[in-house]
Structures are given as C-alpha cells and as structure tokens.
N, CA, C and O atoms as a MOPAC input file, in Angstrom:
PM7 MOZYME 1SCF
protein

 N   -179.50300 1  -123.70700 1   -97.22100 1
 C   -180.76000 1  -124.39400 1   -96.99800 1
 C   -180.53100 1  -125.52100 1   -96.00500 1
 O   -179.63000 1  -126.33900 1   -96.19600 1
 N   -181.31700 1  -125.57600 1   -94.96600 1
 C   -181.19300 1  -126.60000 1   -93.95200 1
 C   -182.18900 1  -127.70800 1   -94.20700 1
 O   -183.37400 1  -127.44500 1   -94.41200 1
 N   -181.71700 1  -128.95900 1   -94.19600 1
 C   -182.60700 1  -130.09000 1   -94.41500 1
 C   -183.13500 1  -130.63300 1   -93.09700 1
 O   -184.33400 1  -130.87900 1   -92.96200 1
 N   -182.24400 1  -130.82200 1   -92.11700 1
 C   -182.65600 1  -131.37000 1   -90.83600 1
 C   -181.53400 1  -131.16500 1   -89.84400 1
 O   -180.37300 1  -131.03100 1   -90.23000 1
 N   -181.87600 1  -131.14000 1   -88.56500 1
 C   -180.84300 1  -131.08900 1   -87.55700 1
 C   -180.47100 1  -132.51900 1   -87.19900 1
 O   -181.23700 1  -133.44900 1   -87.45100 1
 N   -179.33500 1  -132.68700 1   -86.63100 1
 C   -178.84800 1  -133.99900 1   -86.25800 1
 C   -179.28100 1  -134.32300 1   -84.83200 1
 O   -179.15800 1  -133.48200 1   -83.94100 1
 N   -179.77500 1  -135.51100 1   -84.61400 1
 C   -180.22900 1  -135.94300 1   -83.30300 1
 C   -179.03600 1  -136.31900 1   -82.42500 1
 O   -178.00100 1  -136.75100 1   -82.93000 1
 N   -179.18000 1  -136.15500 1   -81.12900 1
 C   -178.11000 1  -136.53700 1   -80.21900 1
 C   -178.51400 1  -137.70000 1   -79.32900 1
 O   -177.78800 1  -138.03300 1   -78.39200 1
 N   -179.64500 1  -138.32200 1   -79.59700 1
 C   -180.11100 1  -139.41500 1   -78.76000 1
 C   -179.27900 1  -140.66500 1   -79.00000 1
 O   -179.23300 1  -141.16900 1   -80.12200 1
 N   -178.60900 1  -141.18200 1   -77.94500 1
 C   -177.82000 1  -142.39300 1   -78.13000 1
 C   -178.72300 1  -143.60200 1   -78.27900 1
 O   -179.81900 1  -143.64700 1   -77.72100 1
 N   -178.25800 1  -144.57200 1   -79.02900 1
 C   -178.99000 1  -145.82300 1   -79.18300 1
 C   -178.04300 1  -146.96200 1   -78.86300 1
 O   -176.91500 1  -146.99800 1   -79.35400 1
 N   -178.49000 1  -147.86800 1   -78.06400 1
 C   -177.65800 1  -149.02700 1   -77.76700 1
 C   -177.83800 1  -150.04900 1   -78.87200 1
 O   -178.85500 1  -150.05400 1   -79.56500 1
 N   -176.86500 1  -150.90000 1   -79.03200 1
 C   -176.95700 1  -151.93200 1   -80.05600 1
 C   -178.17300 1  -152.81900 1   -79.81900 1
 O   -178.79200 1  -153.28100 1   -80.77700 1
 N   -178.52400 1  -153.06200 1   -78.56600 1
 C   -179.68800 1  -153.87400 1   -78.26400 1
 C   -180.98600 1  -153.20200 1   -78.67300 1
 O   -181.99200 1  -153.88200 1   -78.87400 1
 N   -180.98400 1  -151.87500 1   -78.80000 1
 C   -182.17000 1  -151.13700 1   -79.18400 1
 C   -182.40100 1  -151.10500 1   -80.67600 1
 O   -183.46800 1  -150.68000 1   -81.12000 1
 N   -181.43400 1  -151.54200 1   -81.46200 1
 C   -181.58500 1  -151.55800 1   -82.90800 1
 C   -182.43100 1  -152.76600 1   -83.30300 1
 O   -182.20700 1  -153.87400 1   -82.81700 1
 N   -183.39300 1  -152.54600 1   -84.17700 1
 C   -184.29300 1  -153.62300 1   -84.58000 1
 C   -184.07000 1  -154.01000 1   -86.03100 1
 O   -183.71100 1  -153.17100 1   -86.85700 1
 N   -184.28200 1  -155.27000 1   -86.33700 1
 C   -184.27200 1  -155.75000 1   -87.71700 1
 C   -183.04800 1  -155.35000 1   -88.50000 1
 O   -181.92100 1  -155.60000 1   -88.07500 1
 N   -183.26500 1  -154.72500 1   -89.64900 1
 C   -182.20500 1  -154.36300 1   -90.57300 1
 C   -181.24600 1  -153.32900 1   -90.00000 1
 O   -180.12800 1  -153.20100 1   -90.49900 1
 N   -181.63900 1  -152.59100 1   -88.97700 1
 C   -180.76400 1  -151.57000 1   -88.41200 1
 C   -179.46500 1  -152.15200 1   -87.86600 1
 O   -178.50500 1  -151.41400 1   -87.64500 1
 N   -179.42000 1  -153.44500 1   -87.64800 1
 C   -178.19800 1  -154.06700 1   -87.15500 1
 C   -177.18400 1  -154.31600 1   -88.26400 1
 O   -176.00800 1  -154.53400 1   -87.97200 1
 N   -177.60000 1  -154.29200 1   -89.51800 1
 C   -176.73000 1  -154.62700 1   -90.62800 1
 C   -176.14700 1  -153.36000 1   -91.23800 1
 O   -176.86000 1  -152.57600 1   -91.86500 1
 N   -174.86000 1  -153.17000 1   -91.05300 1
 C   -174.18100 1  -151.98600 1   -91.55400 1
 C   -173.87600 1  -152.16700 1   -93.03700 1
 O   -173.25500 1  -153.15000 1   -93.44100 1
 N   -174.32000 1  -151.20400 1   -93.84100 1
 C   -174.10600 1  -151.21300 1   -95.28700 1
 C   -172.81700 1  -150.48200 1   -95.65600 1
 O   -172.08900 1  -150.90500 1   -96.55400 1
 N   -172.54200 1  -149.38100 1   -94.95400 1
 C   -171.38500 1  -148.55100 1   -95.28100 1
 C   -170.90800 1  -147.84600 1   -94.01700 1
 O   -171.70300 1  -147.52100 1   -93.13500 1
 N   -169.60400 1  -147.61600 1   -93.94300 1
 C   -169.01200 1  -146.86200 1   -92.84200 1
 C   -168.03300 1  -145.85700 1   -93.42300 1
 O   -167.36500 1  -146.14000 1   -94.41700 1
 N   -167.94600 1  -144.68100 1   -92.80400 1
 C   -167.03600 1  -143.63700 1   -93.27800 1
 C   -166.57700 1  -142.80200 1   -92.08700 1
 O   -167.31500 1  -142.62100 1   -91.11900 1
 N   -165.35300 1  -142.29800 1   -92.17000 1
 C   -164.80400 1  -141.43500 1   -91.12600 1
 C   -164.85100 1  -139.99500 1   -91.61000 1
 O   -164.28300 1  -139.67600 1   -92.65400 1
 N   -165.51900 1  -139.12300 1   -90.86800 1
 C   -165.59300 1  -137.69500 1   -91.21600 1
 C   -165.89100 1  -136.90800 1   -89.95400 1
 O   -166.61100 1  -137.38100 1   -89.07400 1
 N   -165.33500 1  -135.70100 1   -89.86600 1
 C   -165.60100 1  -134.79100 1   -88.75500 1
 C   -165.37300 1  -135.46500 1   -87.39700 1
 O   -166.14700 1  -135.27500 1   -86.45900 1
 N   -164.30200 1  -136.25200 1   -87.31100 1
 C   -163.91400 1  -136.93000 1   -86.06700 1
 C   -164.95600 1  -137.89800 1   -85.53600 1
 O   -165.04400 1  -138.12700 1   -84.33000 1
 N   -165.75500 1  -138.47200 1   -86.45400 1
 C   -166.75700 1  -139.47100 1   -86.07700 1
 C   -166.74400 1  -140.60500 1   -87.09600 1
 O   -166.40200 1  -140.40600 1   -88.26100 1
 N   -167.12200 1  -141.79800 1   -86.64100 1
 C   -167.35700 1  -142.91600 1   -87.53600 1
 C   -168.84000 1  -142.92300 1   -87.84800 1
 O   -169.67000 1  -143.05600 1   -86.95000 1
 N   -169.17400 1  -142.77900 1   -89.13100 1
 C   -170.56300 1  -142.72300 1   -89.58700 1
 C   -170.94500 1  -144.09000 1   -90.11500 1
 O   -170.20700 1  -144.69100 1   -90.89700 1
 N   -172.11100 1  -144.58800 1   -89.68400 1
 C   -172.57700 1  -145.91800 1   -90.03800 1
 C   -173.93400 1  -145.81800 1   -90.71600 1
 O   -174.86400 1  -145.21000 1   -90.18600 1
 N   -174.03500 1  -146.42100 1   -91.88900 1
 C   -175.28700 1  -146.46100 1   -92.63700 1
 C   -175.79100 1  -147.89100 1   -92.64500 1
 O   -175.06500 1  -148.80500 1   -93.03500 1
 N   -177.02900 1  -148.09000 1   -92.21900 1
 C   -177.59800 1  -149.43500 1   -92.19800 1
 C   -178.30100 1  -149.74100 1   -93.51300 1
 O   -178.57200 1  -148.84300 1   -94.31000 1
 N   -178.59000 1  -151.01500 1   -93.72900 1
 C   -179.30200 1  -151.43600 1   -94.93800 1
 C   -180.69200 1  -150.82100 1   -95.03400 1
 O   -181.23700 1  -150.69700 1   -96.13100 1
 N   -181.26900 1  -150.43700 1   -93.90600 1
 C   -182.60800 1  -149.82500 1   -93.92400 1
 C   -182.55900 1  -148.31700 1   -94.13200 1
 O   -183.60700 1  -147.67200 1   -94.16600 1
 N   -181.34800 1  -147.72900 1   -94.27200 1
 C   -181.23700 1  -146.30300 1   -94.54300 1
 C   -181.10100 1  -145.42900 1   -93.31800 1
 O   -181.20500 1  -144.20700 1   -93.42200 1
 N   -180.86900 1  -146.02300 1   -92.15700 1
 C   -180.67400 1  -145.26700 1   -90.92900 1
 C   -179.20700 1  -144.87300 1   -90.80300 1
 O   -178.31700 1  -145.68800 1   -91.04800 1
 N   -178.95800 1  -143.62600 1   -90.42200 1
 C   -177.60100 1  -143.12200 1   -90.25000 1
 C   -177.33100 1  -142.93900 1   -88.76400 1
 O   -178.14600 1  -142.37000 1   -88.03700 1
 N   -176.18500 1  -143.42300 1   -88.32500 1
 C   -175.77900 1  -143.22600 1   -86.93900 1
 C   -174.29300 1  -142.91900 1   -86.92300 1
 O   -173.60500 1  -143.06500 1   -87.93300 1
 N   -173.80000 1  -142.48900 1   -85.75600 1
 C   -172.38100 1  -142.17000 1   -85.65100 1
 C   -171.88900 1  -142.43000 1   -84.24400 1
 O   -172.66500 1  -142.51500 1   -83.29200 1
 N   -170.57300 1  -142.55400 1   -84.13900 1
 C   -169.91900 1  -142.73600 1   -82.84700 1
 C   -168.54500 1  -142.08300 1   -82.92900 1
 O   -167.87100 1  -142.15000 1   -83.95600 1
 N   -168.14500 1  -141.45400 1   -81.83200 1
 C   -166.83400 1  -140.79700 1   -81.75900 1
 C   -165.93700 1  -141.59300 1   -80.82100 1
 O   -166.42900 1  -142.34900 1   -79.98300 1
 N   -164.63800 1  -141.43000 1   -80.95600 1
 C   -163.72400 1  -142.11200 1   -80.03800 1
 C   -164.08400 1  -141.78100 1   -78.58400 1
 O   -164.30700 1  -140.62100 1   -78.23700 1
 N   -164.13600 1  -142.80600 1   -77.75400 1
 C   -164.47200 1  -142.62100 1   -76.34000 1
 C   -165.94300 1  -142.75400 1   -76.02000 1
 O   -166.30100 1  -142.90300 1   -74.85200 1
 N   -166.80800 1  -142.70500 1   -77.02000 1
 C   -168.24100 1  -142.88800 1   -76.78000 1
 C   -168.55100 1  -144.37700 1   -76.70400 1
 O   -167.93600 1  -145.18900 1   -77.39500 1
 N   -169.50800 1  -144.72100 1   -75.86100 1
 C   -169.87600 1  -146.12900 1   -75.68200 1
 C   -170.95300 1  -146.54800 1   -76.67700 1
 O   -170.87900 1  -147.63600 1   -77.24900 1
 N   -171.93900 1  -145.70600 1   -76.88400 1
 C   -173.06200 1  -146.01200 1   -77.76500 1
 C   -173.04200 1  -145.11200 1   -78.99500 1
 O   -172.58000 1  -143.97200 1   -78.94500 1
 N   -173.55000 1  -145.64800 1   -80.09300 1
 C   -173.69700 1  -144.80400 1   -81.27500 1
 C   -174.98200 1  -143.99500 1   -81.13000 1
 O   -175.88800 1  -144.36900 1   -80.38500 1
 N   -175.04400 1  -142.88100 1   -81.85400 1
 C   -176.24500 1  -142.05400 1   -81.80300 1
 C   -176.88500 1  -142.03300 1   -83.18900 1
 O   -176.19400 1  -141.98200 1   -84.20600 1
 N   -178.19600 1  -142.07200 1   -83.21100 1
 C   -178.94400 1  -142.00300 1   -84.45000 1
 C   -178.95900 1  -140.56000 1   -84.91700 1
 O   -179.20400 1  -139.64700 1   -84.12900 1
 N   -178.69600 1  -140.35500 1   -86.20800 1
 C   -178.65900 1  -139.01500 1   -86.77900 1
 C   -179.94900 1  -138.76700 1   -87.55400 1
 O   -180.35100 1  -139.58800 1   -88.37800 1
 N   -180.59000 1  -137.64300 1   -87.29100 1
 C   -181.83100 1  -137.29200 1   -87.98100 1
 C   -181.51800 1  -136.85900 1   -89.41100 1
 O   -180.61300 1  -136.05600 1   -89.63900 1
 N   -182.26200 1  -137.38900 1   -90.36100 1
 C   -182.16600 1  -136.99400 1   -91.76600 1
 C   -183.58000 1  -136.78000 1   -92.28100 1
 O   -184.55000 1  -137.11400 1   -91.60100 1
 N   -183.70000 1  -136.22700 1   -93.47500 1
 C   -185.03600 1  -135.94200 1   -94.01400 1
 C   -185.76700 1  -137.20200 1   -94.46200 1
 O   -186.95700 1  -137.13900 1   -94.77100 1
 N   -185.09600 1  -138.32400 1   -94.50200 1
 C   -185.68200 1  -139.59900 1   -94.89600 1
 C   -184.58300 1  -140.64600 1   -94.93700 1
 O   -183.45300 1  -140.38300 1   -94.52600 1
 N   -184.91300 1  -141.83600 1   -95.43200 1
 C   -183.89000 1  -142.87900 1   -95.52000 1
 C   -182.70700 1  -142.43600 1   -96.38400 1
 O   -182.88100 1  -141.76800 1   -97.40200 1
 N   -181.52800 1  -142.81400 1   -95.96600 1
 C   -180.30500 1  -142.48300 1   -96.68500 1
 C   -179.93900 1  -143.66200 1   -97.58300 1
 O   -179.88400 1  -144.80600 1   -97.13300 1
 N   -179.68800 1  -143.36300 1   -98.87100 1
 C   -179.32800 1  -144.41800 1   -99.82000 1
 C   -177.84300 1  -144.75700 1   -99.74700 1
 O   -177.46400 1  -145.92200 1   -99.87500 1
 N   -176.98700 1  -143.72800 1   -99.53800 1
 C   -175.55200 1  -143.97000 1   -99.47400 1
 C   -174.85700 1  -142.77600 1   -98.83800 1
 O   -175.43800 1  -141.69900 1   -98.70300 1
 N   -173.60700 1  -142.98400 1   -98.45100 1
 C   -172.79200 1  -141.92800 1   -97.85800 1
 C   -171.40700 1  -141.94200 1   -98.48300 1
 O   -170.95700 1  -142.95900 1   -99.01000 1
 N   -170.73600 1  -140.78700 1   -98.41600 1
 C   -169.32900 1  -140.70500 1   -98.80500 1
 C   -168.73000 1  -139.50300 1   -98.08600 1
 O   -169.42800 1  -138.76100 1   -97.39600 1
 N   -167.42300 1  -139.32600 1   -98.26100 1
 C   -166.72700 1  -138.20800 1   -97.64100 1
 C   -166.08800 1  -137.37200 1   -98.73400 1
 O   -165.46600 1  -137.91000 1   -99.65000 1
 N   -166.24000 1  -136.05500 1   -98.64100 1
 C   -165.58400 1  -135.11000 1   -99.54200 1
 C   -164.77700 1  -134.15700 1   -98.66400 1
 O   -165.34700 1  -133.36700 1   -97.91100 1
 N   -163.46300 1  -134.23400 1   -98.76100 1
 C   -162.62000 1  -133.47100 1   -97.84900 1
 C   -162.78900 1  -134.03200 1   -96.45900 1
 O   -162.42600 1  -135.17900 1   -96.20100 1
 N   -163.33600 1  -133.23500 1   -95.56100 1
 C   -163.61500 1  -133.71000 1   -94.20400 1
 C   -165.11400 1  -133.78000 1   -93.92600 1
 O   -165.52100 1  -134.07000 1   -92.80100 1
 N   -165.94100 1  -133.51600 1   -94.94300 1
 C   -167.40000 1  -133.47000 1   -94.76400 1
 C   -168.06400 1  -134.78200 1   -95.15500 1
 O   -167.68700 1  -135.41900 1   -96.13900 1
 N   -169.05500 1  -135.17200 1   -94.37100 1
 C   -169.88100 1  -136.32200 1   -94.71700 1
 C   -170.93200 1  -135.87300 1   -95.72000 1
 O   -171.57600 1  -134.84200 1   -95.52500 1
 N   -171.10800 1  -136.63500 1   -96.78400 1
 C   -172.12700 1  -136.36900 1   -97.80500 1
 C   -173.11500 1  -137.52700 1   -97.77400 1
 O   -172.71300 1  -138.69000 1   -97.75500 1
 N   -174.41300 1  -137.20800 1   -97.76900 1
 C   -175.43300 1  -138.25000 1   -97.84900 1
 C   -176.20500 1  -138.10600 1   -99.15500 1
 O   -176.37200 1  -137.00400 1   -99.67700 1
 N   -176.66600 1  -139.22500 1   -99.66400 1
 C   -177.52200 1  -139.28600 1  -100.84300 1
 C   -178.82000 1  -139.92900 1  -100.41500 1
 O   -178.82100 1  -141.05200 1   -99.91100 1
 N   -179.94800 1  -139.21700 1  -100.61300 1
 C   -181.22000 1  -139.83400 1  -100.24900 1
 C   -181.82800 1  -140.54400 1  -101.45300 1
 O   -181.29000 1  -140.47600 1  -102.55800 1
 N   -182.93000 1  -141.21200 1  -101.24000 1
 C   -183.55400 1  -142.02900 1  -102.28500 1
 C   -184.04900 1  -141.20600 1  -103.46400 1
 O   -184.23100 1  -141.75000 1  -104.55300 1
 N   -184.27500 1  -139.89700 1  -103.27400 1
 C   -184.73000 1  -139.01700 1  -104.35300 1
 C   -183.58000 1  -138.37700 1  -105.11600 1
 O   -183.81100 1  -137.58800 1  -106.03200 1
 N   -182.33600 1  -138.70700 1  -104.74800 1
 C   -181.18000 1  -138.15400 1  -105.44000 1
 C   -180.64500 1  -136.87600 1  -104.83600 1
 O   -179.74300 1  -136.26100 1  -105.40400 1
 N   -181.17900 1  -136.45800 1  -103.69500 1
 C   -180.71200 1  -135.22900 1  -103.04600 1
 C   -179.39800 1  -135.49400 1  -102.31600 1
 O   -179.31300 1  -136.39700 1  -101.48400 1
 N   -178.37600 1  -134.70100 1  -102.63500 1
 C   -177.11000 1  -134.73500 1  -101.90800 1
 C   -177.15300 1  -133.66700 1  -100.82700 1
 O   -177.60900 1  -132.55100 1  -101.07700 1
 N   -176.68700 1  -133.99300 1   -99.63600 1
 C   -176.62800 1  -133.03600 1   -98.53200 1
 C   -175.33100 1  -133.25700 1   -97.77100 1
 O   -174.81200 1  -134.37200 1   -97.71800 1
 N   -174.81400 1  -132.18500 1   -97.18400 1
 C   -173.61000 1  -132.32300 1   -96.36800 1
 C   -173.88600 1  -131.78100 1   -94.96600 1
 O   -174.72000 1  -130.89800 1   -94.76400 1
 N   -173.15800 1  -132.33900 1   -94.01600 1
 C   -173.32400 1  -131.97900 1   -92.62100 1
 C   -172.30600 1  -130.91000 1   -92.24400 1
 O   -171.11200 1  -131.05000 1   -92.50900 1
 N   -172.79700 1  -129.84200 1   -91.62300 1
 C   -171.92100 1  -128.78300 1   -91.13900 1
 C   -172.50300 1  -128.25100 1   -89.83900 1
 O   -173.63300 1  -127.76500 1   -89.81400 1
 N   -171.74300 1  -128.34000 1   -88.77000 1
 C   -172.14700 1  -127.85900 1   -87.45800 1
 C   -173.51700 1  -128.39100 1   -87.05000 1
 O   -174.38900 1  -127.63500 1   -86.62000 1
 N   -173.69000 1  -129.68900 1   -87.19000 1
 C   -174.89200 1  -130.42500 1   -86.75500 1
 C   -176.14800 1  -130.14000 1   -87.57400 1
 O   -177.24600 1  -130.50100 1   -87.15100 1
 N   -176.01200 1  -129.50100 1   -88.73800 1
 C   -177.14100 1  -129.26500 1   -89.63700 1
 C   -176.83800 1  -129.85800 1   -90.99900 1
 O   -175.68900 1  -129.85400 1   -91.44000 1
 N   -177.86500 1  -130.36800 1   -91.66900 1
 C   -177.74200 1  -130.88400 1   -93.02700 1
 C   -178.06800 1  -129.76100 1   -94.00200 1
 O   -179.09400 1  -129.09400 1   -93.87000 1
 N   -177.20000 1  -129.55700 1   -94.97200 1
 C   -177.39000 1  -128.53400 1   -95.99000 1
 C   -177.53700 1  -129.20200 1   -97.35300 1
 O   -176.68100 1  -129.98500 1   -97.76600 1
 N   -178.62300 1  -128.88800 1   -98.04400 1
 C   -178.88400 1  -129.46600 1   -99.36200 1
 C   -177.85200 1  -128.96300 1  -100.36100 1
 O   -177.46600 1  -127.79400 1  -100.34600 1
 N   -177.42000 1  -129.85800 1  -101.21900 1
 C   -176.48600 1  -129.53200 1  -102.29300 1
 C   -177.22600 1  -129.72300 1  -103.61300 1
 O   -178.28400 1  -129.13000 1  -103.82000 1
 N   -176.69500 1  -130.52200 1  -104.48000 1
 C   -177.32500 1  -130.80800 1  -105.76400 1
 C   -178.31100 1  -131.95800 1  -105.63400 1
 O   -178.23500 1  -132.76100 1  -104.70400 1
 N   -179.23100 1  -132.02300 1  -106.57900 1
 C   -180.11900 1  -133.18800 1  -106.69600 1
 C   -179.72000 1  -133.91600 1  -107.97100 1
 O   -179.67500 1  -133.32100 1  -109.04700 1
 N   -179.43100 1  -135.20100 1  -107.84300 1
 C   -179.02500 1  -136.00500 1  -108.98300 1
 C   -180.23600 1  -136.63200 1  -109.65000 1
 O   -181.22300 1  -136.94500 1  -108.98500 1
 N   -180.16600 1  -136.81700 1  -110.96000 1
 C   -181.22100 1  -137.50100 1  -111.70800 1
 C   -180.95300 1  -138.99400 1  -111.62700 1
 O   -180.04200 1  -139.49900 1  -112.28300 1
 N   -181.73700 1  -139.70200 1  -110.82900 1
 C   -181.53600 1  -141.13400 1  -110.64100 1
 C   -182.42800 1  -141.97400 1  -111.54200 1
 O   -182.48400 1  -143.19600 1  -111.39800 1
 N   -183.13200 1  -141.32200 1  -112.47800 1
 C   -184.04100 1  -142.05600 1  -113.36100 1
 C   -183.32400 1  -142.64700 1  -114.56000 1
 O   -183.89500 1  -143.46400 1  -115.28300 1
 N   -182.07900 1  -142.24500 1  -114.78100 1
 C   -181.33900 1  -142.73600 1  -115.93700 1
 C   -181.49100 1  -141.85000 1  -117.15700 1
 O   -180.86400 1  -142.10400 1  -118.18600 1
 N   -182.31700 1  -140.81000 1  -117.06100 1
 C   -182.49100 1  -139.87900 1  -118.17100 1
 C   -181.36500 1  -138.87000 1  -118.15500 1
 O   -180.83300 1  -138.56200 1  -117.08800 1
 N   -180.99500 1  -138.35900 1  -119.28400 1
 C   -179.95800 1  -137.33700 1  -119.35700 1
 C   -180.53000 1  -136.00300 1  -118.90800 1
 O   -181.72100 1  -135.73500 1  -119.06400 1
 N   -179.67600 1  -135.18600 1  -118.35700 1
 C   -180.10800 1  -133.85400 1  -117.96000 1
 C   -179.10700 1  -132.83300 1  -118.48300 1
 O   -177.94300 1  -133.14800 1  -118.73200 1
 N   -179.58800 1  -131.59900 1  -118.64400 1
 C   -178.73900 1  -130.52300 1  -119.16200 1
 C   -177.99400 1  -129.84500 1  -118.03400 1
 O   -178.53200 1  -129.66300 1  -116.94200 1
 N   -176.75700 1  -129.47200 1  -118.30000 1
 C   -175.96200 1  -128.72200 1  -117.32300 1
 C   -176.10800 1  -127.24500 1  -117.58400 1
 O   -175.51800 1  -126.43100 1  -116.87300 1

C-alpha cells in the first residue's frame, strides 16, 4: 500500500517559516540525514547536497525512527509507514488513545 511519494523540491533554510526551523528529531537512514521539525514537516539531505529537500507525507509526522536501514514515520493518527524507493508504505496502525487492543 502506497501512502505518498516523496517530493524532490529543495528548500533553502531561508525558505523555512516559523516552527519549520526547529528540528525535533534527526536520524540517518538510506544514506540521508532525515530531519523532523516541531511542526511535523519531514525533510532530508544527503552528503554533498547544499539544501535539504522537503519530503511529502500524508500529513504531519509525529515522530521518526530507523529500523535496520529504513526510515519509519509515525503520523498523528498512529499510522506507521516506511520509505522504500521514494514511496511510503503503510505498516501497522498503533492505538494512541491509551485503550488496550487485541492482538
């Protein structure tokens, strides 16, 4: 299942507005440095690139992590997705309400 394709539009630091300048989390995966801002925007930069590029997601990203060599994103609804060949693939959806769920 594909969630969204990844954007390749570079963004300069001067083009970032408001909260987009404040990095909440950074992770290294797939030969890129992934940056998550406090506003939920995901961007990345590779060695040798001058500007970071904004990555398209289905909505604001709550957090990121790395599993093996793959970047994993968690959205505000609890959806986990991983990036593979410039596409986001949905994984599990977590229950973020605090209620127990059956396996």
